[in-house]
C-alpha positions as CSV (number, residue, x, y, z in Angstrom):
1,M,-6.3,16.9,-4.8
2,K,-5.0,15.1,-1.7
3,S,-1.3,14.4,-1.5
4,M,0.3,11.3,0.1
5,R,1.3,13.6,2.9
6,T,-2.4,14.4,3.6
7,I,-3.4,10.8,3.4
8,L,-0.6,9.6,5.7
9,M,-1.4,12.4,8.2
10,R,-4.9,10.9,8.6
11,K,-4.0,7.3,8.2
12,G,-0.8,7.3,10.1
13,H,2.8,6.4,9.2
14,Q,2.8,2.8,10.5
15,I,4.9,0.5,8.4
16,Y,4.8,-3.2,8.9
17,T,7.8,-5.2,7.8
18,I,9.2,-8.7,7.7
19,D,12.6,-10.2,7.1
20,P,13.2,-12.0,3.8
21,E,14.3,-15.1,5.8
22,A,11.0,-15.3,7.7
23,T,8.5,-18.0,6.6
24,V,5.5,-17.1,4.5
25,L,3.4,-18.5,7.4
26,E,5.0,-15.8,9.7
27,A,4.2,-13.2,7.1
28,L,0.6,-14.3,6.8
29,Q,0.2,-14.4,10.6
30,K,1.6,-10.8,10.8
31,M,-0.7,-9.6,8.1
32,A,-3.7,-11.2,9.9
33,D,-2.6,-9.7,13.3
34,K,-2.1,-6.2,11.9
35,N,-5.1,-6.4,9.5
36,V,-3.1,-5.5,6.5
37,G,-2.8,-7.0,3.0
38,A,0.9,-6.6,2.5
39,L,4.2,-6.3,4.3
40,L,7.4,-4.6,3.2
41,V,10.3,-7.0,3.1
42,V,13.2,-5.3,4.8
43,K,16.8,-6.3,5.4
44,D,19.4,-4.1,7.1
45,G,17.1,-1.1,6.8
46,Q,16.6,-1.5,3.1
47,V,13.4,-2.4,1.3
48,K,14.1,-5.6,-0.6
49,G,10.6,-6.4,-1.7
50,I,7.0,-6.6,-0.8
51,I,4.8,-9.6,0.0
52,S,1.0,-9.5,-0.3
53,E,-1.8,-11.9,0.3
54,R,-2.0,-12.1,-3.5
55,D,1.6,-13.3,-3.7
56,C,0.9,-16.0,-1.1
57,A,-2.2,-17.2,-2.9
58,R,-0.6,-17.2,-6.4
59,K,2.9,-18.3,-5.6
60,L,2.3,-20.7,-2.8
61,D,-0.9,-22.7,-3.0
62,I,-1.1,-22.8,-6.8
63,K,2.5,-24.0,-7.0
64,G,2.1,-26.6,-4.2
65,R,4.5,-24.9,-1.8
66,C,4.1,-25.0,2.0
67,A,3.8,-21.6,3.9
68,K,5.6,-23.0,7.0
69,D,8.6,-24.1,4.9
70,T,8.9,-21.3,2.3
71,P,10.9,-18.2,3.0
72,V,9.4,-14.9,2.2
73,K,12.3,-14.1,-0.2
74,D,11.2,-17.0,-2.5
75,I,7.8,-15.5,-3.3
76,M,8.1,-11.7,-2.6
77,T,7.8,-9.2,-5.3
78,T,11.2,-7.7,-5.8
79,H,10.5,-4.8,-8.1
80,V,8.8,-2.4,-5.7
81,L,7.3,0.8,-7.1
82,F,6.9,3.7,-4.7
83,L,5.5,7.2,-4.4
84,D,6.9,10.5,-3.2
85,I,5.2,12.3,-0.4
86,S,4.1,15.0,-2.8
87,N,2.3,12.6,-5.2
88,T,-1.4,13.0,-5.4
89,A,-4.1,10.4,-4.9
90,E,-4.9,10.6,-8.6
91,E,-1.3,9.8,-9.5
92,A,-1.2,6.9,-7.0
93,M,-4.5,5.6,-8.5
94,A,-3.1,5.7,-12.0
95,I,0.0,3.7,-11.0
96,M,-2.0,1.2,-9.1
97,I,-4.4,0.6,-11.9
98,N,-1.8,0.5,-14.7
99,K,0.5,-1.8,-12.8
100,R,-2.3,-3.8,-11.1
101,I,-0.9,-3.4,-7.6
102,R,-2.6,-2.6,-4.3
103,H,0.1,-1.2,-2.1
104,L,2.8,1.4,-2.5
105,P,5.5,2.6,-0.1
106,V,5.8,6.4,0.3
107,Y,9.2,8.1,0.5
108,E,10.2,11.6,1.6
109,D,13.7,12.7,0.8
110,K,14.8,9.1,0.3
111,K,13.3,8.0,3.6
112,L,10.5,5.6,3.9
113,V,7.6,7.4,5.7
114,G,4.6,5.1,5.1
115,I,2.7,2.8,2.9
116,I,-0.7,3.3,1.2
117,S,-3.2,0.9,-0.1
118,I,-5.7,1.2,-2.9
119,G,-8.4,1.6,-0.2
120,D,-6.6,4.7,1.1
121,V,-6.4,6.2,-2.3
122,V,-10.1,5.5,-3.2
123,K,-11.2,7.0,0.1
124,A,-9.2,10.2,-0.6
125,I,-10.6,10.5,-4.1
126,I,-14.2,10.0,-2.9
127,E,-13.7,12.6,-0.2
128,D,-12.4,15.1,-2.8
129,Q,-15.3,14.4,-5.2
130,K,-17.9,14.7,-2.4
131,F,-16.4,18.1,-1.4
132,T,-16.6,19.3,-5.0
133,I,-20.2,18.1,-5.4
134,E,-21.2,19.9,-2.2
135,Q,-19.5,23.1,-3.4
136,L,-21.2,22.9,-6.7
137,E,-24.6,22.3,-5.1
138,N,-24.1,25.3,-2.8
139,Y,-23.2,27.4,-5.8
140,I,-26.2,26.3,-7.8
141,M,-28.6,26.8,-4.8
142,G,-27.2,30.2,-4.2
143,T,-26.0,29.4,-0.6
144,Y,-22.4,29.9,-1.5
């Protein structure tokens, strides 16, 4: 089972953030520029929320708001769940499925060290399963 530490070692610890006073248009532009689906909303070094493409679609367009006039703080998700660096990919997947979320910040000793997406978790789980299958095939074939 891969831990968040292992996933972040491969993926990297890059964290993209935005200020709560920035406009949603700025957030969307940054997500597009960085090719990510969410940004952590940070003020004075503290995570205040998270804004995702889903937030923008559901809380802007549908409600008739304008991205260039709406501050991030008005549509961000304020209840941010997180993982510890020691959590496994399976634990992350369970949280993401049960809470219907796609991004989770990762902490180590109360310090933000990265963010993982559902894609990162799925990739880690598939790699683990592929390794297990290969080992079982080798065992069955007697090439172990």
